[in-house]
TORMITOR-173955 format. One record per residue: residue number from 1; y, z, x of N, C-alpha, C in turn. Coordinates in nm, 2 decimals. Example, Ala and Ser with C-alpha at 12.3 -4.5 7.8 and 13.67 -1.06 7.14 Angstrom:
BEGIN
+-----+--------+--------+--------+--------+--------+--------+--------+--------+--------+
: seq :    n_Y :    n_Z :    n_X :   ca_Y :   ca_Z :   ca_X :    c_Y :    c_Z :    c_X :
+-----+--------+--------+--------+--------+--------+--------+--------+--------+--------+
:   1 :  -0.57 :   0.78 :   1.32 :  -0.45 :   0.78 :   1.23 :  -0.33 :   0.78 :   1.32 :
:   2 :  -0.22 :   0.71 :   1.28 :  -0.11 :   0.71 :   1.37 :   0.00 :   0.79 :   1.29 :
+-----+--------+--------+--------+--------+--------+--------+--------+--------+--------+
//
This chain:
BEGIN
+-----+--------+--------+--------+--------+--------+--------+--------+--------+--------+
: seq :    n_Y :    n_Z :    n_X :   ca_Y :   ca_Z :   ca_X :    c_Y :    c_Z :    c_X :
+-----+--------+--------+--------+--------+--------+--------+--------+--------+--------+
:   1 :   8.04 :   5.05 :   0.56 :   7.93 :   4.98 :   0.60 :   7.87 :   4.91 :   0.47 :
:   2 :   7.84 :   4.78 :   0.48 :   7.79 :   4.70 :   0.37 :   7.64 :   4.72 :   0.36 :
:   3 :   7.60 :   4.78 :   0.25 :   7.45 :   4.81 :   0.24 :   7.37 :   4.70 :   0.17 :
:   4 :   7.44 :   4.60 :   0.11 :   7.37 :   4.49 :   0.04 :   7.26 :   4.42 :   0.12 :
:   5 :   7.28 :   4.39 :   0.25 :   7.17 :   4.32 :   0.32 :   7.05 :   4.41 :   0.33 :
:   6 :   7.07 :   4.54 :   0.35 :   6.95 :   4.63 :   0.36 :   6.88 :   4.64 :   0.22 :
:   7 :   6.95 :   4.65 :   0.11 :   6.89 :   4.66 :  -0.02 :   6.81 :   4.53 :  -0.05 :
:   8 :   6.87 :   4.42 :  -0.01 :   6.80 :   4.29 :  -0.03 :   6.67 :   4.28 :   0.05 :
:   9 :   6.68 :   4.32 :   0.18 :   6.56 :   4.32 :   0.26 :   6.45 :   4.41 :   0.21 :
:  10 :   6.49 :   4.53 :   0.16 :   6.39 :   4.63 :   0.11 :   6.33 :   4.57 :  -0.02 :
:  11 :   6.41 :   4.50 :  -0.10 :   6.35 :   4.44 :  -0.23 :   6.25 :   4.33 :  -0.19 :
:  12 :   6.28 :   4.25 :  -0.09 :   6.19 :   4.15 :  -0.05 :   6.06 :   4.20 :   0.00 :
:  13 :   6.06 :   4.31 :   0.08 :   5.94 :   4.37 :   0.13 :   5.86 :   4.43 :   0.02 :
:  14 :   5.92 :   4.50 :  -0.08 :   5.85 :   4.55 :  -0.19 :   5.79 :   4.45 :  -0.27 :
:  15 :   5.86 :   4.34 :  -0.30 :   5.81 :   4.22 :  -0.37 :   5.69 :   4.16 :  -0.30 :
:  16 :   5.69 :   4.14 :  -0.17 :   5.58 :   4.08 :  -0.10 :   5.46 :   4.18 :  -0.10 :
:  17 :   5.48 :   4.31 :  -0.09 :   5.37 :   4.40 :  -0.09 :   5.31 :   4.40 :  -0.23 :
:  18 :   5.39 :   4.40 :  -0.33 :   5.33 :   4.40 :  -0.47 :   5.25 :   4.28 :  -0.49 :
:  19 :   5.29 :   4.16 :  -0.44 :   5.21 :   4.04 :  -0.46 :   5.08 :   4.05 :  -0.39 :
:  20 :   5.07 :   4.11 :  -0.27 :   4.94 :   4.12 :  -0.20 :   4.85 :   4.22 :  -0.28 :
:  21 :   4.91 :   4.33 :  -0.33 :   4.82 :   4.43 :  -0.40 :   4.78 :   4.38 :  -0.53 :
:  22 :   4.85 :   4.28 :  -0.59 :   4.81 :   4.24 :  -0.72 :   4.71 :   4.12 :  -0.72 :
:  23 :   4.64 :   4.10 :  -0.61 :   4.55 :   3.99 :  -0.60 :   4.45 :   4.00 :  -0.71 :
:  24 :   4.41 :   3.88 :  -0.76 :   4.32 :   3.87 :  -0.87 :   4.18 :   3.90 :  -0.83 :
:  25 :   4.10 :   3.98 :  -0.90 :   3.96 :   4.00 :  -0.87 :   3.88 :   3.88 :  -0.93 :
:  26 :   3.82 :   3.81 :  -0.84 :   3.74 :   3.69 :  -0.89 :   3.61 :   3.73 :  -0.96 :
:  27 :   3.57 :   3.85 :  -0.95 :   3.45 :   3.90 :  -1.01 :   3.49 :   3.96 :  -1.15 :
:  28 :   3.42 :   3.92 :  -1.25 :   3.45 :   3.98 :  -1.39 :   3.35 :   4.09 :  -1.41 :
:  29 :   3.41 :   4.20 :  -1.48 :   3.33 :   4.32 :  -1.51 :   3.26 :   4.38 :  -1.39 :
:  30 :   3.33 :   4.39 :  -1.28 :   3.28 :   4.45 :  -1.16 :   3.26 :   4.60 :  -1.16 :
:  31 :   3.31 :   4.66 :  -1.27 :   3.29 :   4.80 :  -1.28 :   3.19 :   4.83 :  -1.39 :
:  32 :   3.13 :   4.73 :  -1.45 :   3.02 :   4.74 :  -1.55 :   3.06 :   4.82 :  -1.67 :
:  33 :   3.19 :   4.82 :  -1.71 :   3.23 :   4.89 :  -1.83 :   3.17 :   4.83 :  -1.95 :
:  34 :   3.14 :   4.70 :  -1.95 :   3.08 :   4.63 :  -2.06 :   2.94 :   4.59 :  -2.03 :
:  35 :   2.86 :   4.69 :  -1.99 :   2.72 :   4.67 :  -1.95 :   2.72 :   4.55 :  -1.85 :
:  36 :   2.64 :   4.45 :  -1.88 :   2.63 :   4.33 :  -1.79 :   2.69 :   4.21 :  -1.84 :
:  37 :   2.79 :   4.22 :  -1.92 :   2.87 :   4.10 :  -1.96 :   2.92 :   4.03 :  -1.84 :
:  38 :   2.90 :   3.90 :  -1.83 :   2.93 :   3.81 :  -1.72 :   2.83 :   3.81 :  -1.60 :
:  39 :   2.73 :   3.90 :  -1.61 :   2.63 :   3.91 :  -1.51 :   2.50 :   3.85 :  -1.57 :
:  40 :   2.42 :   3.79 :  -1.48 :   2.28 :   3.75 :  -1.52 :   2.18 :   3.85 :  -1.47 :
:  41 :   2.09 :   3.90 :  -1.55 :   1.99 :   4.00 :  -1.51 :   1.86 :   3.92 :  -1.48 :
:  42 :   1.80 :   3.95 :  -1.37 :   1.67 :   3.89 :  -1.33 :   1.58 :   4.00 :  -1.29 :
:  43 :   1.46 :   3.99 :  -1.34 :   1.36 :   4.09 :  -1.30 :   1.35 :   4.21 :  -1.39 :
:  44 :   1.31 :   4.32 :  -1.34 :   1.28 :   4.44 :  -1.43 :   1.38 :   4.55 :  -1.41 :
:  45 :   1.39 :   4.63 :  -1.51 :   1.47 :   4.76 :  -1.51 :   1.61 :   4.74 :  -1.45 :
:  46 :   1.69 :   4.67 :  -1.52 :   1.83 :   4.65 :  -1.50 :   1.90 :   4.73 :  -1.61 :
:  47 :   1.99 :   4.82 :  -1.57 :   2.07 :   4.89 :  -1.67 :   2.18 :   4.96 :  -1.61 :
:  48 :   2.25 :   5.04 :  -1.68 :   2.36 :   5.13 :  -1.63 :   2.31 :   5.27 :  -1.62 :
:  49 :   2.36 :   5.34 :  -1.52 :   2.32 :   5.48 :  -1.50 :   2.38 :   5.56 :  -1.60 :
:  50 :   2.31 :   5.66 :  -1.65 :   2.36 :   5.75 :  -1.76 :   2.48 :   5.82 :  -1.71 :
:  51 :   2.58 :   5.83 :  -1.79 :   2.70 :   5.90 :  -1.75 :   2.80 :   5.83 :  -1.67 :
:  52 :   2.77 :   5.70 :  -1.63 :   2.86 :   5.62 :  -1.55 :   2.84 :   5.48 :  -1.59 :
:  53 :   2.93 :   5.39 :  -1.53 :   2.91 :   5.25 :  -1.56 :   2.85 :   5.18 :  -1.44 :
:  54 :   2.79 :   5.25 :  -1.34 :   2.73 :   5.19 :  -1.23 :   2.60 :   5.11 :  -1.27 :
:  55 :   2.58 :   5.00 :  -1.21 :   2.46 :   4.91 :  -1.24 :   2.34 :   4.97 :  -1.16 :
:  56 :   2.24 :   5.00 :  -1.24 :   2.11 :   5.04 :  -1.18 :   2.02 :   4.92 :  -1.17 :
:  57 :   1.98 :   4.89 :  -1.05 :   1.90 :   4.77 :  -1.03 :   1.76 :   4.80 :  -0.98 :
:  58 :   1.66 :   4.75 :  -1.06 :   1.52 :   4.76 :  -1.02 :   1.47 :   4.89 :  -1.00 :
:  59 :   1.48 :   4.99 :  -1.09 :   1.43 :   5.12 :  -1.07 :   1.28 :   5.13 :  -1.06 :
:  60 :   1.21 :   5.04 :  -1.11 :   1.06 :   5.04 :  -1.09 :   1.00 :   4.90 :  -1.07 :
:  61 :   1.07 :   4.82 :  -0.99 :   1.03 :   4.69 :  -0.96 :   1.15 :   4.61 :  -0.91 :
:  62 :   1.12 :   4.50 :  -0.85 :   1.23 :   4.41 :  -0.80 :   1.32 :   4.36 :  -0.91 :
:  63 :   1.45 :   4.38 :  -0.90 :   1.55 :   4.33 :  -0.99 :   1.67 :   4.28 :  -0.92 :
:  64 :   1.75 :   4.19 :  -1.00 :   1.87 :   4.13 :  -0.94 :   1.97 :   4.12 :  -1.05 :
:  65 :   2.10 :   4.13 :  -1.01 :   2.21 :   4.09 :  -1.10 :   2.29 :   3.98 :  -1.02 :
:  66 :   2.33 :   3.88 :  -1.10 :   2.39 :   3.76 :  -1.04 :   2.52 :   3.73 :  -1.12 :
:  67 :   2.63 :   3.69 :  -1.05 :   2.74 :   3.64 :  -1.12 :   2.80 :   3.52 :  -1.05 :
:  68 :   2.82 :   3.41 :  -1.13 :   2.88 :   3.29 :  -1.08 :   3.03 :   3.31 :  -1.09 :
:  69 :   3.10 :   3.26 :  -0.99 :   3.25 :   3.26 :  -0.99 :   3.31 :   3.14 :  -0.92 :
:  70 :   3.43 :   3.11 :  -0.95 :   3.50 :   3.00 :  -0.89 :   3.62 :   3.05 :  -0.81 :
:  71 :   3.64 :   2.98 :  -0.70 :   3.75 :   3.00 :  -0.61 :   3.84 :   2.88 :  -0.62 :
:  72 :   3.97 :   2.90 :  -0.65 :   4.06 :   2.78 :  -0.67 :   4.12 :   2.74 :  -0.54 :
:  73 :   4.14 :   2.83 :  -0.45 :   4.21 :   2.81 :  -0.32 :   4.13 :   2.85 :  -0.20 :
:  74 :   4.13 :   2.77 :  -0.10 :   4.06 :   2.81 :   0.03 :   4.13 :   2.93 :   0.08 :
:  75 :   4.06 :   3.02 :   0.14 :   4.12 :   3.14 :   0.20 :   4.03 :   3.25 :   0.24 :
:  76 :   4.08 :   3.36 :   0.29 :   4.00 :   3.47 :   0.33 :   4.00 :   3.57 :   0.20 :
:  77 :   3.88 :   3.60 :   0.17 :   3.86 :   3.69 :   0.05 :   3.78 :   3.81 :   0.10 :
:  78 :   3.82 :   3.93 :   0.04 :   3.75 :   4.05 :   0.07 :   3.65 :   4.09 :  -0.04 :
:  79 :   3.53 :   4.10 :  -0.01 :   3.42 :   4.15 :  -0.10 :   3.41 :   4.30 :  -0.08 :
:  80 :   3.42 :   4.38 :  -0.18 :   3.41 :   4.52 :  -0.17 :   3.32 :   4.57 :  -0.29 :
:  81 :   3.25 :   4.68 :  -0.26 :   3.17 :   4.75 :  -0.37 :   3.12 :   4.88 :  -0.32 :
:  82 :   3.09 :   4.97 :  -0.41 :   3.03 :   5.10 :  -0.39 :   2.88 :   5.08 :  -0.41 :
:  83 :   2.80 :   5.16 :  -0.34 :   2.65 :   5.15 :  -0.36 :   2.58 :   5.28 :  -0.32 :
:  84 :   2.46 :   5.29 :  -0.37 :   2.36 :   5.39 :  -0.33 :   2.23 :   5.32 :  -0.33 :
:  85 :   2.16 :   5.32 :  -0.22 :   2.04 :   5.25 :  -0.21 :   1.92 :   5.34 :  -0.18 :
:  86 :   1.83 :   5.35 :  -0.28 :   1.71 :   5.43 :  -0.26 :   1.61 :   5.34 :  -0.19 :
:  87 :   1.61 :   5.21 :  -0.22 :   1.53 :   5.11 :  -0.15 :   1.64 :   5.01 :  -0.10 :
:  88 :   1.60 :   4.92 :  -0.01 :   1.69 :   4.83 :   0.05 :   1.76 :   4.75 :  -0.06 :
:  89 :   1.89 :   4.73 :  -0.03 :   1.98 :   4.65 :  -0.12 :   2.02 :   4.52 :  -0.05 :
:  90 :   1.99 :   4.40 :  -0.11 :   2.02 :   4.28 :  -0.05 :   2.14 :   4.22 :  -0.13 :
:  91 :   2.24 :   4.17 :  -0.06 :   2.36 :   4.11 :  -0.12 :   2.38 :   3.97 :  -0.06 :
:  92 :   2.41 :   3.87 :  -0.14 :   2.43 :   3.74 :  -0.10 :   2.54 :   3.66 :  -0.17 :
:  93 :   2.61 :   3.57 :  -0.11 :   2.70 :   3.48 :  -0.17 :   2.64 :   3.34 :  -0.14 :
:  94 :   2.62 :   3.27 :  -0.25 :   2.56 :   3.13 :  -0.24 :   2.66 :   3.03 :  -0.29 :
:  95 :   2.67 :   2.92 :  -0.22 :   2.75 :   2.80 :  -0.26 :   2.67 :   2.73 :  -0.37 :
:  96 :   2.71 :   2.72 :  -0.49 :   2.63 :   2.66 :  -0.60 :   2.63 :   2.51 :  -0.59 :
:  97 :   2.73 :   2.45 :  -0.52 :   2.73 :   2.30 :  -0.52 :   2.62 :   2.25 :  -0.42 :
:  98 :   2.59 :   2.33 :  -0.32 :   2.49 :   2.29 :  -0.22 :   2.36 :   2.38 :  -0.23 :
:  99 :   2.37 :   2.48 :  -0.31 :   2.26 :   2.58 :  -0.32 :   2.23 :   2.64 :  -0.18 :
: 100 :   2.33 :   2.67 :  -0.10 :   2.32 :   2.72 :   0.03 :   2.37 :   2.86 :   0.03 :
: 101 :   2.30 :   2.95 :   0.09 :   2.34 :   3.09 :   0.11 :   2.45 :   3.09 :   0.22 :
: 102 :   2.57 :   3.13 :   0.19 :   2.68 :   3.13 :   0.29 :   2.69 :   3.26 :   0.37 :
: 103 :   2.65 :   3.37 :   0.30 :   2.65 :   3.50 :   0.36 :   2.56 :   3.59 :   0.29 :
: 104 :   2.49 :   3.68 :   0.37 :   2.40 :   3.78 :   0.31 :   2.39 :   3.90 :   0.41 :
: 105 :   2.35 :   4.01 :   0.35 :   2.33 :   4.13 :   0.43 :   2.23 :   4.21 :   0.35 :
: 106 :   2.16 :   4.30 :   0.43 :   2.06 :   4.39 :   0.38 :   2.11 :   4.53 :   0.41 :
: 107 :   2.14 :   4.62 :   0.31 :   2.18 :   4.75 :   0.33 :   2.05 :   4.84 :   0.33 :
: 108 :   2.04 :   4.92 :   0.43 :   1.91 :   5.00 :   0.44 :   1.89 :   5.10 :   0.33 :
: 109 :   1.77 :   5.14 :   0.31 :   1.73 :   5.24 :   0.21 :   1.79 :   5.37 :   0.25 :
: 110 :   1.82 :   5.45 :   0.15 :   1.86 :   5.59 :   0.17 :   2.00 :   5.61 :   0.22 :
: 111 :   2.09 :   5.51 :   0.20 :   2.23 :   5.53 :   0.23 :   2.31 :   5.50 :   0.11 :
: 112 :   2.43 :   5.55 :   0.11 :   2.53 :   5.52 :   0.01 :   2.67 :   5.52 :   0.06 :
: 113 :   2.76 :   5.46 :  -0.01 :   2.90 :   5.46 :   0.04 :   2.97 :   5.34 :  -0.02 :
: 114 :   3.07 :   5.30 :   0.05 :   3.15 :   5.18 :   0.02 :   3.13 :   5.07 :   0.12 :
: 115 :   3.13 :   4.95 :   0.08 :   3.10 :   4.83 :   0.17 :   3.22 :   4.73 :   0.15 :
: 116 :   3.26 :   4.67 :   0.25 :   3.36 :   4.56 :   0.24 :   3.34 :   4.46 :   0.36 :
: 117 :   3.37 :   4.34 :   0.32 :   3.35 :   4.23 :   0.42 :   3.45 :   4.12 :   0.39 :
: 118 :   3.52 :   4.07 :   0.49 :   3.61 :   3.96 :   0.47 :   3.53 :   3.83 :   0.49 :
: 119 :   3.55 :   3.74 :   0.40 :   3.48 :   3.61 :   0.40 :   3.57 :   3.49 :   0.39 :
: 120 :   3.55 :   3.39 :   0.47 :   3.63 :   3.27 :   0.47 :   3.57 :   3.17 :   0.37 :
: 121 :   3.63 :   3.16 :   0.25 :   3.57 :   3.07 :   0.14 :   3.66 :   2.95 :   0.11 :
: 122 :   3.59 :   2.84 :   0.09 :   3.66 :   2.72 :   0.05 :   3.67 :   2.72 :  -0.10 :
: 123 :   3.76 :   2.64 :  -0.16 :   3.76 :   2.63 :  -0.30 :   3.63 :   2.58 :  -0.35 :
: 124 :   3.57 :   2.63 :  -0.46 :   3.44 :   2.59 :  -0.51 :   3.38 :   2.69 :  -0.60 :
: 125 :   3.26 :   2.67 :  -0.63 :   3.18 :   2.76 :  -0.72 :   3.07 :   2.83 :  -0.64 :
: 126 :   3.06 :   2.96 :  -0.66 :   2.97 :   3.04 :  -0.59 :   2.90 :   3.14 :  -0.68 :
: 127 :   2.79 :   3.20 :  -0.63 :   2.73 :   3.32 :  -0.70 :   2.72 :   3.43 :  -0.60 :
: 128 :   2.74 :   3.55 :  -0.66 :   2.72 :   3.68 :  -0.59 :   2.60 :   3.75 :  -0.65 :
: 129 :   2.50 :   3.79 :  -0.56 :   2.38 :   3.85 :  -0.61 :   2.36 :   3.98 :  -0.54 :
: 130 :   2.30 :   4.08 :  -0.62 :   2.26 :   4.21 :  -0.57 :   2.11 :   4.22 :  -0.61 :
: 131 :   2.02 :   4.24 :  -0.51 :   1.88 :   4.25 :  -0.54 :   1.82 :   4.38 :  -0.47 :
: 132 :   1.74 :   4.45 :  -0.55 :   1.68 :   4.57 :  -0.49 :   1.56 :   4.62 :  -0.58 :
: 133 :   1.48 :   4.71 :  -0.52 :   1.37 :   4.77 :  -0.60 :   1.42 :   4.91 :  -0.66 :
: 134 :   1.54 :   4.95 :  -0.61 :   1.60 :   5.08 :  -0.66 :   1.74 :   5.10 :  -0.59 :
: 135 :   1.85 :   5.06 :  -0.66 :   1.98 :   5.08 :  -0.60 :   2.08 :   5.09 :  -0.72 :
: 136 :   2.20 :   5.14 :  -0.68 :   2.31 :   5.15 :  -0.77 :   2.43 :   5.07 :  -0.71 :
: 137 :   2.50 :   5.00 :  -0.79 :   2.62 :   4.92 :  -0.75 :   2.73 :   4.94 :  -0.85 :
: 138 :   2.85 :   4.95 :  -0.80 :   2.97 :   4.97 :  -0.88 :   3.10 :   4.92 :  -0.81 :
: 139 :   3.20 :   4.91 :  -0.89 :   3.33 :   4.87 :  -0.84 :   3.33 :   4.74 :  -0.75 :
: 140 :   3.26 :   4.64 :  -0.80 :   3.25 :   4.51 :  -0.73 :   3.38 :   4.43 :  -0.74 :
: 141 :   3.43 :   4.39 :  -0.63 :   3.55 :   4.31 :  -0.63 :   3.55 :   4.20 :  -0.52 :
: 142 :   3.62 :   4.09 :  -0.55 :   3.63 :   3.98 :  -0.45 :   3.78 :   3.94 :  -0.47 :
: 143 :   3.86 :   3.97 :  -0.37 :   4.01 :   3.94 :  -0.38 :   4.06 :   3.87 :  -0.26 :
: 144 :   4.15 :   3.78 :  -0.28 :   4.22 :   3.71 :  -0.17 :   4.30 :   3.81 :  -0.09 :
: 145 :   4.29 :   3.79 :   0.04 :   4.37 :   3.87 :   0.13 :   4.49 :   3.80 :   0.17 :
: 146 :   4.60 :   3.88 :   0.21 :   4.72 :   3.82 :   0.26 :   4.69 :   3.78 :   0.41 :
: 147 :   4.74 :   3.66 :   0.44 :   4.72 :   3.61 :   0.58 :   4.86 :   3.61 :   0.64 :
: 148 :   4.88 :   3.68 :   0.76 :   5.01 :   3.68 :   0.82 :   5.04 :   3.54 :   0.87 :
: 149 :   5.16 :   3.49 :   0.84 :   5.20 :   3.36 :   0.89 :   5.31 :   3.38 :   0.99 :
: 150 :   5.28 :   3.33 :   1.11 :   5.38 :   3.35 :   1.22 :   5.51 :   3.27 :   1.19 :
: 151 :   5.62 :   3.32 :   1.25 :   5.75 :   3.26 :   1.24 :   5.75 :   3.12 :   1.31 :
: 152 :   5.86 :   3.06 :   1.30 :   5.86 :   2.92 :   1.36 :   5.84 :   2.93 :   1.52 :
: 153 :   5.86 :   3.04 :   1.58 :   5.85 :   3.06 :   1.72 :   5.79 :   3.19 :   1.75 :
: 154 :   5.69 :   3.20 :   1.83 :   5.63 :   3.33 :   1.86 :   5.73 :   3.42 :   1.93 :
: 155 :   5.74 :   3.54 :   1.89 :   5.83 :   3.63 :   1.96 :   5.98 :   3.62 :   1.91 :
: 156 :   6.00 :   3.54 :   1.81 :   6.14 :   3.52 :   1.76 :   6.17 :   3.61 :   1.65 :
: 157 :   6.09 :   3.71 :   1.62 :   6.11 :   3.80 :   1.51 :   6.22 :   3.90 :   1.53 :
: 158 :   6.17 :   4.03 :   1.55 :   6.27 :   4.14 :   1.56 :   6.36 :   4.13 :   1.68 :
: 159 :   6.30 :   4.08 :   1.79 :   6.39 :   4.07 :   1.91 :   6.51 :   3.98 :   1.89 :
: 160 :   6.48 :   3.87 :   1.83 :   6.59 :   3.78 :   1.80 :   6.69 :   3.84 :   1.70 :
: 161 :   6.64 :   3.91 :   1.60 :   6.72 :   3.97 :   1.50 :   6.81 :   4.08 :   1.57 :
: 162 :   6.75 :   4.16 :   1.66 :   6.83 :   4.26 :   1.73 :   6.94 :   4.20 :   1.82 :
: 163 :   6.90 :   4.09 :   1.89 :   7.00 :   4.02 :   1.97 :   7.11 :   3.96 :   1.89 :
: 164 :   7.08 :   3.91 :   1.77 :   7.18 :   3.85 :   1.68 :   7.27 :   3.96 :   1.64 :
: 165 :   7.22 :   4.08 :   1.61 :   7.30 :   4.19 :   1.56 :   7.39 :   4.24 :   1.67 :
: 166 :   7.35 :   4.25 :   1.80 :   7.43 :   4.29 :   1.91 :   7.54 :   4.18 :   1.93 :
: 167 :   7.51 :   4.06 :   1.92 :   7.61 :   3.95 :   1.94 :   7.72 :   3.96 :   1.83 :
: 168 :   7.67 :   3.98 :   1.70 :   7.77 :   4.00 :   1.59 :   7.86 :   4.12 :   1.61 :
: 169 :   7.80 :   4.23 :   1.66 :   7.88 :   4.35 :   1.68 :   7.98 :   4.33 :   1.79 :
: 170 :   7.94 :   4.26 :   1.90 :   8.03 :   4.24 :   2.01 :   8.15 :   4.15 :   1.96 :
: 171 :   8.12 :   4.04 :   1.88 :   8.22 :   3.95 :   1.84 :   8.32 :   4.02 :   1.75 :
: 172 :   8.27 :   4.11 :   1.66 :   8.36 :   4.19 :   1.57 :   8.45 :   4.29 :   1.66 :
: 173 :   8.39 :   4.34 :   1.76 :   8.46 :   4.43 :   1.85 :   8.57 :   4.36 :   1.92 :
: 174 :   8.54 :   4.24 :   1.97 :   8.65 :   4.16 :   2.04 :   8.76 :   4.12 :   1.94 :
: 175 :   8.72 :   4.08 :   1.82 :   8.82 :   4.05 :   1.72 :   8.91 :   4.16 :   1.68 :
: 176 :   8.85 :   4.28 :   1.67 :   8.93 :   4.40 :   1.64 :   9.02 :   4.44 :   1.75 :
: 177 :   8.97 :   4.42 :   1.88 :   9.05 :   4.45 :   2.00 :   9.17 :   4.35 :   2.01 :
: 178 :   9.14 :   4.22 :   1.98 :   9.25 :   4.12 :   1.99 :   9.36 :   4.14 :   1.88 :
: 179 :   9.31 :   4.19 :   1.76 :   9.41 :   4.21 :   1.65 :   9.49 :   4.33 :   1.68 :
: 180 :   9.44 :   4.43 :   1.76 :   9.52 :   4.55 :   1.79 :   9.62 :   4.52 :   1.90 :
: 181 :   9.59 :   4.42 :   1.98 :   9.68 :   4.39 :   2.10 :   9.80 :   4.32 :   2.06 :
+-----+--------+--------+--------+--------+--------+--------+--------+--------+--------+
//
């Protein structure tokens, strides 16, 4: 049995999976390892939590952290971050060319966890902002997601491949039967 086609198929799948997982994070310093480098601090009491790199926002008054970023290609992007909100945490993405808020949400006080949202963004310049009177944010990322592209014909995938395999097997069987006769 010739194993080369199977090895080639496996290599293609691994390469495609690696390309999806290696998507670039459009947010710089989203883990706050370098304090607030690349972030703009607005308001009072912005800092990092002792013992971690999480951003502490507005511990005794309203505060915000904001980062401008550029998207080079239209597509679906996944915004993700970890948070703990003692007071309400507001998150927004603003289109800087038109100064229009494209998406926003308010996370209720007293909850914590991980948040993710897929957003359809056009190429352009945007800002991401976190605003609260007392919240923590960490592991902020915005990455392009892979979009499944259908084949040239719906339903022509595995079914057609299986039928082609059966046809090939039958033709080989006929050839070996004719050669034996």
